[in-house]
A tleap script that builds the chain and sets N, CA, C and O, in Angstrom:
source leaprc.protein.ff14SB
mol = sequence {
  NMET THR LYS ILE TRP LYS SER VAL GLN GLY
  TYR SER ALA LYS LEU ILE GLY GLU ASP ARG
  ALA LYS ASP PHE VAL ALA LEU LEU LYS ASP
  CYS TRP ASN GLY LYS VAL LEU LEU HIE LYS
  VAL PHE TRP ILE TYR GLY ALA ALA VAL SER
  PHE VAL LEU SER VAL LEU PHE VAL PHE PRO
  MET THR VAL THR GLY GLY ARG LEU GLY GLN
  SER LEU ALA LEU LEU VAL ILE SER PRO TYR
  VAL VAL TRP VAL LEU LYS SER ILE TRP ALA
  SER VAL GLU ASN ILE GLU ASN ASP GLU PHE
  LYS GLY ILE PRO LYS VAL TYR LEU SER LEU
  ALA ALA LYS VAL ALA ALA VAL LEU GLY GLY
  LEU ASN PHE PHE LEU ALA LEU PHE CGLY
}
set mol.1.N position { 138.192 40.952 60.361 }
set mol.1.CA position { 137.100 40.656 61.257 }
set mol.1.C position { 137.501 39.603 62.292 }
set mol.1.O position { 136.974 39.566 63.403 }
set mol.2.N position { 138.441 38.758 61.900 }
set mol.2.CA position { 138.886 37.702 62.796 }
set mol.2.C position { 139.511 38.275 64.067 }
set mol.2.O position { 139.324 37.728 65.153 }
set mol.3.N position { 140.255 39.379 63.933 }
set mol.3.CA position { 140.869 40.003 65.108 }
set mol.3.C position { 139.814 40.495 66.085 }
set mol.3.O position { 139.974 40.385 67.301 }
set mol.4.N position { 138.736 41.038 65.540 }
set mol.4.CA position { 137.664 41.545 66.406 }
set mol.4.C position { 137.042 40.392 67.191 }
set mol.4.O position { 136.849 40.497 68.402 }
set mol.5.N position { 136.727 39.283 66.497 }
set mol.5.CA position { 136.110 38.140 67.188 }
set mol.5.C position { 137.055 37.574 68.244 }
set mol.5.O position { 136.615 37.170 69.321 }
set mol.6.N position { 138.362 37.543 67.938 }
set mol.6.CA position { 139.321 37.029 68.923 }
set mol.6.C position { 139.400 37.937 70.143 }
set mol.6.O position { 139.482 37.461 71.275 }
set mol.7.N position { 139.376 39.238 69.910 }
set mol.7.CA position { 139.436 40.143 71.061 }
set mol.7.C position { 138.156 40.071 71.883 }
set mol.7.O position { 138.206 40.147 73.111 }
set mol.8.N position { 137.000 39.924 71.217 }
set mol.8.CA position { 135.736 39.755 71.954 }
set mol.8.C position { 135.790 38.482 72.781 }
set mol.8.O position { 135.359 38.463 73.934 }
set mol.9.N position { 136.320 37.418 72.189 }
set mol.9.CA position { 136.419 36.160 72.927 }
set mol.9.C position { 137.397 36.287 74.091 }
set mol.9.O position { 137.157 35.732 75.163 }
set mol.10.N position { 138.475 36.998 73.895 }
set mol.10.CA position { 139.447 37.183 74.972 }
set mol.10.C position { 138.861 37.943 76.152 }
set mol.10.O position { 139.033 37.545 77.304 }
set mol.11.N position { 138.158 39.054 75.858 }
set mol.11.CA position { 137.532 39.821 76.938 }
set mol.11.C position { 136.408 39.030 77.603 }
set mol.11.O position { 136.244 39.077 78.822 }
set mol.12.N position { 135.639 38.307 76.797 }
set mol.12.CA position { 134.533 37.510 77.341 }
set mol.12.C position { 135.052 36.383 78.227 }
set mol.12.O position { 134.446 36.054 79.246 }
set mol.13.N position { 136.182 35.794 77.829 }
set mol.13.CA position { 136.753 34.692 78.609 }
set mol.13.C position { 137.133 35.144 80.010 }
set mol.13.O position { 137.031 34.374 80.965 }
set mol.14.N position { 137.572 36.392 80.134 }
set mol.14.CA position { 137.919 36.916 81.456 }
set mol.14.C position { 136.685 37.059 82.349 }
set mol.14.O position { 136.772 36.944 83.572 }
set mol.15.N position { 135.548 37.309 81.724 }
set mol.15.CA position { 134.318 37.517 82.496 }
set mol.15.C position { 133.537 36.232 82.744 }
set mol.15.O position { 133.038 36.007 83.847 }
set mol.16.N position { 133.430 35.383 81.709 }
set mol.16.CA position { 132.535 34.225 81.821 }
set mol.16.C position { 133.228 32.878 81.659 }
set mol.16.O position { 132.568 31.842 81.738 }
set mol.17.N position { 134.510 32.864 81.440 }
set mol.17.CA position { 135.231 31.599 81.270 }
set mol.17.C position { 135.442 31.269 79.800 }
set mol.17.O position { 134.717 31.746 78.927 }
set mol.18.N position { 136.438 30.452 79.549 }
set mol.18.CA position { 136.857 30.153 78.171 }
set mol.18.C position { 135.794 29.414 77.366 }
set mol.18.O position { 135.529 29.783 76.222 }
set mol.19.N position { 135.180 28.381 77.935 }
set mol.19.CA position { 134.194 27.590 77.198 }
set mol.19.C position { 132.953 28.406 76.853 }
set mol.19.O position { 132.461 28.361 75.725 }
set mol.20.N position { 132.458 29.142 77.825 }
set mol.20.CA position { 131.280 29.981 77.565 }
set mol.20.C position { 131.602 31.093 76.579 }
set mol.20.O position { 130.753 31.480 75.776 }
set mol.21.N position { 132.826 31.608 76.636 }
set mol.21.CA position { 133.229 32.665 75.709 }
set mol.21.C position { 133.229 32.152 74.272 }
set mol.21.O position { 132.817 32.868 73.359 }
set mol.22.N position { 133.691 30.911 74.063 }
set mol.22.CA position { 133.668 30.328 72.719 }
set mol.22.C position { 132.239 30.199 72.201 }
set mol.22.O position { 131.958 30.517 71.045 }
set mol.23.N position { 131.337 29.730 73.066 }
set mol.23.CA position { 129.933 29.608 72.676 }
set mol.23.C position { 129.320 30.976 72.394 }
set mol.23.O position { 128.549 31.133 71.446 }
set mol.24.N position { 129.662 31.964 73.217 }
set mol.24.CA position { 129.147 33.313 73.057 }
set mol.24.C position { 129.588 33.915 71.726 }
set mol.24.O position { 128.775 34.489 71.002 }
set mol.25.N position { 130.864 33.784 71.407 }
set mol.25.CA position { 131.386 34.328 70.152 }
set mol.25.C position { 130.809 33.570 68.964 }
set mol.25.O position { 130.551 34.168 67.919 }
set mol.26.N position { 130.603 32.271 69.105 }
set mol.26.CA position { 129.974 31.501 68.025 }
set mol.26.C position { 128.558 32.011 67.761 }
set mol.26.O position { 128.150 32.131 66.606 }
set mol.27.N position { 127.809 32.311 68.817 }
set mol.27.CA position { 126.470 32.873 68.656 }
set mol.27.C position { 126.526 34.243 67.987 }
set mol.27.O position { 125.729 34.533 67.094 }
set mol.28.N position { 127.469 35.091 68.419 }
set mol.28.CA position { 127.621 36.408 67.794 }
set mol.28.C position { 127.926 36.287 66.306 }
set mol.28.O position { 127.371 37.016 65.485 }
set mol.29.N position { 128.825 35.347 65.968 }
set mol.29.CA position { 129.185 35.140 64.560 }
set mol.29.C position { 127.991 34.609 63.754 }
set mol.29.O position { 127.754 35.046 62.628 }
set mol.30.N position { 127.246 33.668 64.336 }
set mol.30.CA position { 126.085 33.115 63.638 }
set mol.30.C position { 125.043 34.188 63.365 }
set mol.30.O position { 124.460 34.230 62.282 }
set mol.31.N position { 124.812 35.047 64.332 }
set mol.31.CA position { 123.867 36.157 64.121 }
set mol.31.C position { 124.397 37.100 63.052 }
set mol.31.O position { 123.651 37.508 62.161 }
set mol.32.N position { 125.665 37.448 63.130 }
set mol.32.CA position { 126.298 38.371 62.191 }
set mol.32.C position { 126.215 37.837 60.763 }
set mol.32.O position { 126.033 38.603 59.816 }
set mol.33.N position { 126.350 36.522 60.616 }
set mol.33.CA position { 126.336 35.905 59.286 }
set mol.33.C position { 124.942 35.495 58.820 }
set mol.33.O position { 124.804 34.927 57.737 }
set mol.34.N position { 123.912 35.769 59.611 }
set mol.34.CA position { 122.543 35.484 59.199 }
set mol.34.C position { 122.130 34.043 59.345 }
set mol.34.O position { 121.223 33.596 58.643 }
set mol.35.N position { 122.758 33.300 60.226 }
set mol.35.CA position { 122.439 31.884 60.412 }
set mol.35.C position { 121.380 31.634 61.483 }
set mol.35.O position { 120.944 30.500 61.677 }
set mol.36.N position { 120.965 32.701 62.181 }
set mol.36.CA position { 119.953 32.587 63.227 }
set mol.36.C position { 118.646 33.125 62.665 }
set mol.36.O position { 118.642 34.070 61.876 }
set mol.37.N position { 117.535 32.518 63.075 }
set mol.37.CA position { 116.231 32.936 62.569 }
set mol.37.C position { 115.975 34.412 62.869 }
set mol.37.O position { 116.337 34.919 63.931 }
set mol.38.N position { 115.351 35.079 61.922 }
set mol.38.CA position { 115.117 36.514 62.013 }
set mol.38.C position { 114.353 36.909 63.267 }
set mol.38.O position { 114.716 37.873 63.942 }
set mol.39.N position { 113.289 36.161 63.582 }
set mol.39.CA position { 112.484 36.582 64.731 }
set mol.39.C position { 113.272 36.521 66.038 }
set mol.39.O position { 113.033 37.322 66.941 }
set mol.40.N position { 114.206 35.578 66.145 }
set mol.40.CA position { 115.030 35.502 67.360 }
set mol.40.C position { 115.991 36.685 67.439 }
set mol.40.O position { 116.128 37.310 68.490 }
set mol.41.N position { 116.650 36.988 66.335 }
set mol.41.CA position { 117.599 38.098 66.330 }
set mol.41.C position { 116.867 39.420 66.575 }
set mol.41.O position { 117.323 40.250 67.361 }
set mol.42.N position { 115.737 39.609 65.904 }
set mol.42.CA position { 115.012 40.869 66.026 }
set mol.42.C position { 114.440 41.073 67.416 }
set mol.42.O position { 114.668 42.108 68.042 }
set mol.43.N position { 113.693 40.078 67.904 }
set mol.43.CA position { 112.986 40.275 69.171 }
set mol.43.C position { 113.873 40.106 70.397 }
set mol.43.O position { 113.741 40.862 71.360 }
set mol.44.N position { 114.775 39.126 70.380 }
set mol.44.CA position { 115.616 38.900 71.556 }
set mol.44.C position { 116.738 39.938 71.629 }
set mol.44.O position { 116.881 40.641 72.629 }
set mol.45.N position { 117.539 40.023 70.546 }
set mol.45.CA position { 118.712 40.897 70.591 }
set mol.45.C position { 118.381 42.326 70.188 }
set mol.45.O position { 118.895 43.275 70.780 }
set mol.46.N position { 117.528 42.485 69.187 }
set mol.46.CA position { 117.201 43.821 68.715 }
set mol.46.C position { 116.265 44.573 69.631 }
set mol.46.O position { 116.409 45.786 69.787 }
set mol.47.N position { 115.320 43.900 70.238 }
set mol.47.CA position { 114.345 44.590 71.086 }
set mol.47.C position { 114.663 44.415 72.575 }
set mol.47.O position { 114.899 45.398 73.278 }
set mol.48.N position { 114.670 43.186 73.049 }
set mol.48.CA position { 114.799 42.939 74.497 }
set mol.48.C position { 116.160 43.362 75.052 }
set mol.48.O position { 116.220 44.100 76.036 }
set mol.49.N position { 117.236 42.912 74.444 }
set mol.49.CA position { 118.565 43.234 74.973 }
set mol.49.C position { 118.855 44.732 74.826 }
set mol.49.O position { 119.468 45.334 75.707 }
set mol.50.N position { 118.420 45.329 73.720 }
set mol.50.CA position { 118.609 46.776 73.558 }
set mol.50.C position { 117.870 47.548 74.636 }
set mol.50.O position { 118.383 48.535 75.165 }
set mol.51.N position { 116.675 47.103 74.959 }
set mol.51.CA position { 115.908 47.756 76.023 }
set mol.51.C position { 116.618 47.613 77.365 }
set mol.51.O position { 116.730 48.578 78.122 }
set mol.52.N position { 117.094 46.410 77.655 }
set mol.52.CA position { 117.787 46.170 78.921 }
set mol.52.C position { 119.057 47.023 79.011 }
set mol.52.O position { 119.335 47.600 80.062 }
set mol.53.N position { 119.824 47.108 77.931 }
set mol.53.CA position { 121.021 47.949 77.934 }
set mol.53.C position { 120.661 49.413 78.177 }
set mol.53.O position { 121.354 50.113 78.914 }
set mol.54.N position { 119.589 49.865 77.563 }
set mol.54.CA position { 119.165 51.252 77.765 }
set mol.54.C position { 118.768 51.510 79.206 }
set mol.54.O position { 119.131 52.534 79.785 }
set mol.55.N position { 118.024 50.580 79.781 }
set mol.55.CA position { 117.555 50.765 81.162 }
set mol.55.C position { 118.711 50.666 82.149 }
set mol.55.O position { 118.790 51.454 83.092 }
set mol.56.N position { 119.600 49.714 81.942 }
set mol.56.CA position { 120.671 49.485 82.908 }
set mol.56.C position { 121.881 50.391 82.725 }
set mol.56.O position { 122.631 50.628 83.673 }
set mol.57.N position { 122.073 50.895 81.519 }
set mol.57.CA position { 123.303 51.627 81.263 }
set mol.57.C position { 123.061 53.070 80.842 }
set mol.57.O position { 123.582 53.987 81.477 }
set mol.58.N position { 122.286 53.291 79.792 }
set mol.58.CA position { 122.107 54.642 79.262 }
set mol.58.C position { 121.310 55.519 80.219 }
set mol.58.O position { 121.707 56.653 80.489 }
set mol.59.N position { 120.203 55.016 80.733 }
set mol.59.CA position { 119.362 55.819 81.614 }
set mol.59.C position { 120.096 56.284 82.871 }
set mol.59.O position { 120.043 57.471 83.194 }
set mol.60.N position { 120.786 55.383 83.599 }
set mol.60.CA position { 121.514 55.862 84.786 }
set mol.60.C position { 122.612 56.870 84.449 }
set mol.60.O position { 122.837 57.818 85.202 }
set mol.61.N position { 123.294 56.669 83.327 }
set mol.61.CA position { 124.338 57.623 82.934 }
set mol.61.C position { 123.725 58.976 82.598 }
set mol.61.O position { 124.315 60.018 82.884 }
set mol.62.N position { 122.547 58.959 81.993 }
set mol.62.CA position { 121.874 60.208 81.660 }
set mol.62.C position { 121.469 60.948 82.927 }
set mol.62.O position { 121.642 62.163 83.023 }
set mol.63.N position { 120.937 60.228 83.884 }
set mol.63.CA position { 120.466 60.850 85.124 }
set mol.63.C position { 121.629 61.398 85.939 }
set mol.63.O position { 121.551 62.510 86.461 }
set mol.64.N position { 122.707 60.627 86.053 }
set mol.64.CA position { 123.816 61.038 86.914 }
set mol.64.C position { 124.859 61.877 86.192 }
set mol.64.O position { 125.486 62.741 86.805 }
set mol.65.N position { 125.053 61.638 84.908 }
set mol.65.CA position { 126.132 62.327 84.209 }
set mol.65.C position { 125.677 63.410 83.260 }
set mol.65.O position { 126.512 64.082 82.656 }
set mol.66.N position { 124.390 63.599 83.108 }
set mol.66.CA position { 123.889 64.625 82.208 }
set mol.66.C position { 124.156 64.295 80.757 }
set mol.66.O position { 124.189 63.130 80.362 }
set mol.67.N position { 124.343 65.333 79.975 }
set mol.67.CA position { 124.523 65.148 78.528 }
set mol.67.C position { 125.798 64.398 78.191 }
set mol.67.O position { 125.801 63.533 77.315 }
set mol.68.N position { 126.864 64.720 78.870 }
set mol.68.CA position { 128.125 64.035 78.603 }
set mol.68.C position { 128.017 62.557 78.970 }
set mol.68.O position { 128.501 61.698 78.232 }
set mol.69.N position { 127.389 62.258 80.100 }
set mol.69.CA position { 127.192 60.864 80.501 }
set mol.69.C position { 126.355 60.100 79.497 }
set mol.69.O position { 126.662 58.952 79.175 }
set mol.70.N position { 125.294 60.727 78.995 }
set mol.70.CA position { 124.457 60.077 77.992 }
set mol.70.C position { 125.243 59.830 76.719 }
set mol.70.O position { 125.138 58.757 76.124 }
set mol.71.N position { 126.024 60.799 76.298 }
set mol.71.CA position { 126.826 60.635 75.087 }
set mol.71.C position { 127.832 59.502 75.235 }
set mol.71.O position { 128.010 58.696 74.321 }
set mol.72.N position { 128.490 59.443 76.396 }
set mol.72.CA position { 129.453 58.366 76.631 }
set mol.72.C position { 128.770 57.003 76.655 }
set mol.72.O position { 129.292 56.036 76.099 }
set mol.73.N position { 127.609 56.923 77.294 }
set mol.73.CA position { 126.879 55.657 77.353 }
set mol.73.C position { 126.456 55.215 75.962 }
set mol.73.O position { 126.592 54.043 75.612 }
set mol.74.N position { 125.953 56.133 75.182 }
set mol.74.CA position { 125.545 55.790 73.818 }
set mol.74.C position { 126.746 55.394 72.973 }
set mol.74.O position { 126.652 54.497 72.135 }
set mol.75.N position { 127.868 56.057 73.190 }
set mol.75.CA position { 129.071 55.714 72.449 }
set mol.75.C position { 129.563 54.310 72.799 }
set mol.75.O position { 130.049 53.582 71.934 }
set mol.76.N position { 129.436 53.939 74.061 }
set mol.76.CA position { 129.880 52.617 74.504 }
set mol.76.C position { 128.995 51.514 73.928 }
set mol.76.O position { 129.503 50.457 73.555 }
set mol.77.N position { 127.674 51.739 73.847 }
set mol.77.CA position { 126.805 50.682 73.331 }
set mol.77.C position { 126.646 50.739 71.812 }
set mol.77.O position { 125.965 49.891 71.236 }
set mol.78.N position { 127.256 51.709 71.163 }
set mol.78.CA position { 127.160 51.805 69.703 }
set mol.78.C position { 127.654 50.560 68.965 }
set mol.78.O position { 127.018 50.158 67.991 }
set mol.79.N position { 128.762 49.926 69.384 }
set mol.79.CA position { 129.155 48.688 68.693 }
set mol.79.C position { 128.072 47.608 68.762 }
set mol.79.O position { 127.881 46.851 67.810 }
set mol.80.N position { 127.366 47.541 69.896 }
set mol.80.CA position { 126.269 46.580 70.004 }
set mol.80.C position { 125.162 46.927 69.018 }
set mol.80.O position { 124.605 46.042 68.370 }
set mol.81.N position { 124.846 48.201 68.905 }
set mol.81.CA position { 123.786 48.626 67.991 }
set mol.81.C position { 124.163 48.286 66.549 }
set mol.81.O position { 123.330 47.804 65.782 }
set mol.82.N position { 125.414 48.538 66.186 }
set mol.82.CA position { 125.879 48.189 64.837 }
set mol.82.C position { 125.780 46.684 64.620 }
set mol.82.O position { 125.303 46.232 63.579 }
set mol.83.N position { 126.235 45.901 65.615 }
set mol.83.CA position { 126.167 44.442 65.499 }
set mol.83.C position { 124.731 43.965 65.321 }
set mol.83.O position { 124.465 43.135 64.452 }
set mol.84.N position { 123.799 44.474 66.126 }
set mol.84.CA position { 122.426 43.989 66.063 }
set mol.84.C position { 121.755 44.406 64.758 }
set mol.84.O position { 120.994 43.623 64.190 }
set mol.85.N position { 122.015 45.618 64.270 }
set mol.85.CA position { 121.422 46.030 62.997 }
set mol.85.C position { 121.953 45.187 61.846 }
set mol.85.O position { 121.190 44.778 60.971 }
set mol.86.N position { 123.267 44.925 61.842 }
set mol.86.CA position { 123.859 44.088 60.788 }
set mol.86.C position { 123.341 42.652 60.897 }
set mol.86.O position { 123.092 42.006 59.879 }
set mol.87.N position { 123.177 42.153 62.117 }
set mol.87.CA position { 122.681 40.788 62.313 }
set mol.87.C position { 121.236 40.653 61.843 }
set mol.87.O position { 120.871 39.651 61.228 }
set mol.88.N position { 120.430 41.643 62.129 }
set mol.88.CA position { 119.039 41.618 61.667 }
set mol.88.C position { 119.013 41.643 60.146 }
set mol.88.O position { 118.264 40.887 59.527 }
set mol.89.N position { 119.813 42.494 59.545 }
set mol.89.CA position { 119.844 42.586 58.091 }
set mol.89.C position { 120.308 41.260 57.474 }
set mol.89.O position { 119.740 40.812 56.478 }
set mol.90.N position { 121.325 40.639 58.052 }
set mol.90.CA position { 121.843 39.383 57.510 }
set mol.90.C position { 120.852 38.240 57.682 }
set mol.90.O position { 120.846 37.306 56.880 }
set mol.91.N position { 120.014 38.299 58.714 }
set mol.91.CA position { 119.060 37.224 58.993 }
set mol.91.C position { 117.721 37.424 58.300 }
set mol.91.O position { 116.798 36.634 58.502 }
set mol.92.N position { 117.603 38.467 57.488 }
set mol.92.CA position { 116.299 38.830 56.948 }
set mol.92.C position { 115.704 37.729 56.058 }
set mol.92.O position { 114.481 37.599 55.995 }
set mol.93.N position { 116.508 36.960 55.392 }
set mol.93.CA position { 115.991 35.876 54.551 }
set mol.93.C position { 115.889 34.552 55.306 }
set mol.93.O position { 115.446 33.550 54.745 }
set mol.94.N position { 116.289 34.545 56.558 }
set mol.94.CA position { 116.247 33.338 57.376 }
set mol.94.C position { 114.933 33.313 58.160 }
set mol.94.O position { 114.894 33.533 59.370 }
set mol.95.N position { 113.872 33.038 57.422 }
set mol.95.CA position { 112.522 33.056 57.974 }
set mol.95.C position { 111.931 31.664 57.803 }
set mol.95.O position { 112.167 30.997 56.796 }
set mol.96.N position { 111.159 31.234 58.800 }
set mol.96.CA position { 110.556 29.902 58.732 }
set mol.96.C position { 109.486 29.799 57.650 }
set mol.96.O position { 109.358 28.750 57.019 }
set mol.97.N position { 108.721 30.854 57.422 }
set mol.97.CA position { 107.617 30.843 56.473 }
set mol.97.C position { 108.083 31.436 55.141 }
set mol.97.O position { 108.435 32.614 55.080 }
set mol.98.N position { 108.087 30.630 54.074 }
set mol.98.CA position { 108.619 31.056 52.785 }
set mol.98.C position { 107.834 32.193 52.138 }
set mol.98.O position { 108.404 32.942 51.345 }
set mol.99.N position { 106.560 32.346 52.443 }
set mol.99.CA position { 105.776 33.378 51.765 }
set mol.99.C position { 106.173 34.795 52.196 }
set mol.99.O position { 105.781 35.765 51.547 }
set mol.100.N position { 106.939 34.925 53.273 }
set mol.100.CA position { 107.380 36.246 53.715 }
set mol.100.C position { 108.790 36.590 53.269 }
set mol.100.O position { 109.262 37.694 53.542 }
set mol.101.N position { 109.468 35.688 52.597 }
set mol.101.CA position { 110.847 35.966 52.180 }
set mol.101.C position { 110.857 37.143 51.209 }
set mol.101.O position { 110.027 37.227 50.304 }
set mol.102.N position { 111.813 38.051 51.413 }
set mol.102.CA position { 111.951 39.223 50.563 }
set mol.102.C position { 111.199 40.433 51.078 }
set mol.102.O position { 111.665 41.561 50.914 }
set mol.103.N position { 110.051 40.228 51.692 }
set mol.103.CA position { 109.242 41.355 52.173 }
set mol.103.C position { 109.913 42.075 53.339 }
set mol.103.O position { 109.966 43.305 53.323 }
set mol.104.N position { 110.430 41.369 54.357 }
set mol.104.CA position { 110.989 42.080 55.512 }
set mol.104.C position { 112.169 42.980 55.178 }
set mol.104.O position { 112.420 43.945 55.899 }
set mol.105.N position { 112.908 42.688 54.095 }
set mol.105.CA position { 114.085 43.486 53.767 }
set mol.105.C position { 113.706 44.952 53.536 }
set mol.105.O position { 114.451 45.857 53.911 }
set mol.106.N position { 112.557 45.175 52.924 }
set mol.106.CA position { 112.101 46.547 52.678 }
set mol.106.C position { 111.848 47.254 54.003 }
set mol.106.O position { 112.316 48.372 54.221 }
set mol.107.N position { 111.112 46.599 54.876 }
set mol.107.CA position { 110.795 47.204 56.166 }
set mol.107.C position { 112.028 47.373 57.037 }
set mol.107.O position { 112.172 48.389 57.719 }
set mol.108.N position { 112.919 46.387 57.022 }
set mol.108.CA position { 114.115 46.473 57.851 }
set mol.108.C position { 115.079 47.533 57.350 }
set mol.108.O position { 115.751 48.179 58.154 }
set mol.109.N position { 115.164 47.729 56.028 }
set mol.109.CA position { 116.051 48.785 55.536 }
set mol.109.C position { 115.519 50.147 55.945 }
set mol.109.O position { 116.297 51.038 56.284 }
set mol.110.N position { 114.208 50.321 55.919 }
set mol.110.CA position { 113.620 51.569 56.379 }
set mol.110.C position { 113.843 51.742 57.879 }
set mol.110.O position { 114.195 52.831 58.332 }
set mol.111.N position { 113.641 50.679 58.649 }
set mol.111.CA position { 113.834 50.745 60.101 }
set mol.111.C position { 115.299 51.047 60.444 }
set mol.111.O position { 115.570 51.806 61.374 }
set mol.112.N position { 116.233 50.464 59.707 }
set mol.112.CA position { 117.657 50.715 59.964 }
set mol.112.C position { 118.004 52.170 59.680 }
set mol.112.O position { 118.774 52.783 60.419 }
set mol.113.N position { 117.437 52.722 58.613 }
set mol.113.CA position { 117.700 54.129 58.299 }
set mol.113.C position { 117.117 55.043 59.362 }
set mol.113.O position { 117.756 56.011 59.774 }
set mol.114.N position { 115.914 54.741 59.804 }
set mol.114.CA position { 115.290 55.540 60.855 }
set mol.114.C position { 116.103 55.437 62.145 }
set mol.114.O position { 116.324 56.442 62.822 }
set mol.115.N position { 116.552 54.219 62.490 }
set mol.115.CA position { 117.350 54.029 63.706 }
set mol.115.C position { 118.664 54.802 63.625 }
set mol.115.O position { 119.093 55.393 64.616 }
set mol.116.N position { 119.304 54.806 62.461 }
set mol.116.CA position { 120.564 55.535 62.306 }
set mol.116.C position { 120.345 57.041 62.444 }
set mol.116.O position { 121.133 57.728 63.094 }
set mol.117.N position { 119.280 57.552 61.835 }
set mol.117.CA position { 118.985 58.985 61.939 }
set mol.117.C position { 118.654 59.363 63.386 }
set mol.117.O position { 119.159 60.360 63.902 }
set mol.118.N position { 117.803 58.561 64.036 }
set mol.118.CA position { 117.443 58.863 65.419 }
set mol.118.C position { 118.642 58.738 66.358 }
set mol.118.O position { 118.785 59.530 67.289 }
set mol.119.N position { 119.499 57.751 66.121 }
set mol.119.CA position { 120.707 57.610 66.934 }
set mol.119.C position { 121.624 58.810 66.772 }
set mol.119.O position { 122.143 59.334 67.758 }
set mol.120.N position { 121.830 59.254 65.526 }
set mol.120.CA position { 122.638 60.437 65.283 }
set mol.120.C position { 122.046 61.686 65.904 }
set mol.120.O position { 122.765 62.509 66.470 }
set mol.121.N position { 120.738 61.825 65.798 }
set mol.121.CA position { 120.043 62.957 66.413 }
set mol.121.C position { 120.194 62.922 67.940 }
set mol.121.O position { 120.388 63.957 68.578 }
set mol.122.N position { 120.103 61.724 68.511 }
set mol.122.CA position { 120.258 61.574 69.954 }
set mol.122.C position { 121.660 62.006 70.396 }
set mol.122.O position { 121.796 62.706 71.400 }
set mol.123.N position { 122.715 61.594 69.656 }
set mol.123.CA position { 124.071 62.010 69.970 }
set mol.123.C position { 124.186 63.537 69.878 }
set mol.123.O position { 124.750 64.184 70.760 }
set mol.124.N position { 123.640 64.097 68.791 }
set mol.124.CA position { 123.720 65.544 68.593 }
set mol.124.C position { 123.042 66.295 69.731 }
set mol.124.O position { 123.605 67.239 70.285 }
set mol.125.N position { 121.835 65.871 70.074 }
set mol.125.CA position { 121.100 66.540 71.159 }
set mol.125.C position { 121.786 66.357 72.506 }
set mol.125.O position { 121.793 67.266 73.337 }
set mol.126.N position { 122.367 65.167 72.718 }
set mol.126.CA position { 123.046 64.912 73.985 }
set mol.126.C position { 124.274 65.807 74.142 }
set mol.126.O position { 124.587 66.250 75.247 }
set mol.127.N position { 124.958 66.068 73.054 }
set mol.127.CA position { 126.170 66.892 73.128 }
set mol.127.C position { 125.873 68.394 73.102 }
set mol.127.O position { 126.466 69.170 73.852 }
set mol.128.N position { 124.949 68.787 72.230 }
set mol.128.CA position { 124.764 70.219 71.989 }
set mol.128.C position { 123.397 70.758 72.372 }
set mol.128.O position { 123.164 71.965 72.304 }
set mol.129.N position { 122.465 69.851 72.785 }
set mol.129.CA position { 121.082 70.277 73.028 }
set mol.129.C position { 120.828 70.998 74.282 }
set mol.129.O position { 119.692 71.385 74.553 }
savepdb mol mol.pdb
quit
């Protein structure tokens, strides 16, 4: 896993600079390891950023590139989807209110399964539909 984080930091450093890249990778690692509060990971990265990626990347590729463009766009953002689902799962016990601990894991496991099935169906339909 260390090689992956180093390569992410290397690519990020080219885009945003070395110091910001270190902070960015530290945030990615903290989310991945469940050190960030669940509501932040779920709503900011799981909902808002996923929506923005879909609007800015998947939708234009679908419109201009058709099925192949949509498949390529979904394939490119798949690592992000895997990261965000794993981060949400890891952060599930990191909740401010103790009376909800344990409960979200049931809902999140169901949501992750539904997301995986729908994502697979989307790839299938994009390629063969």
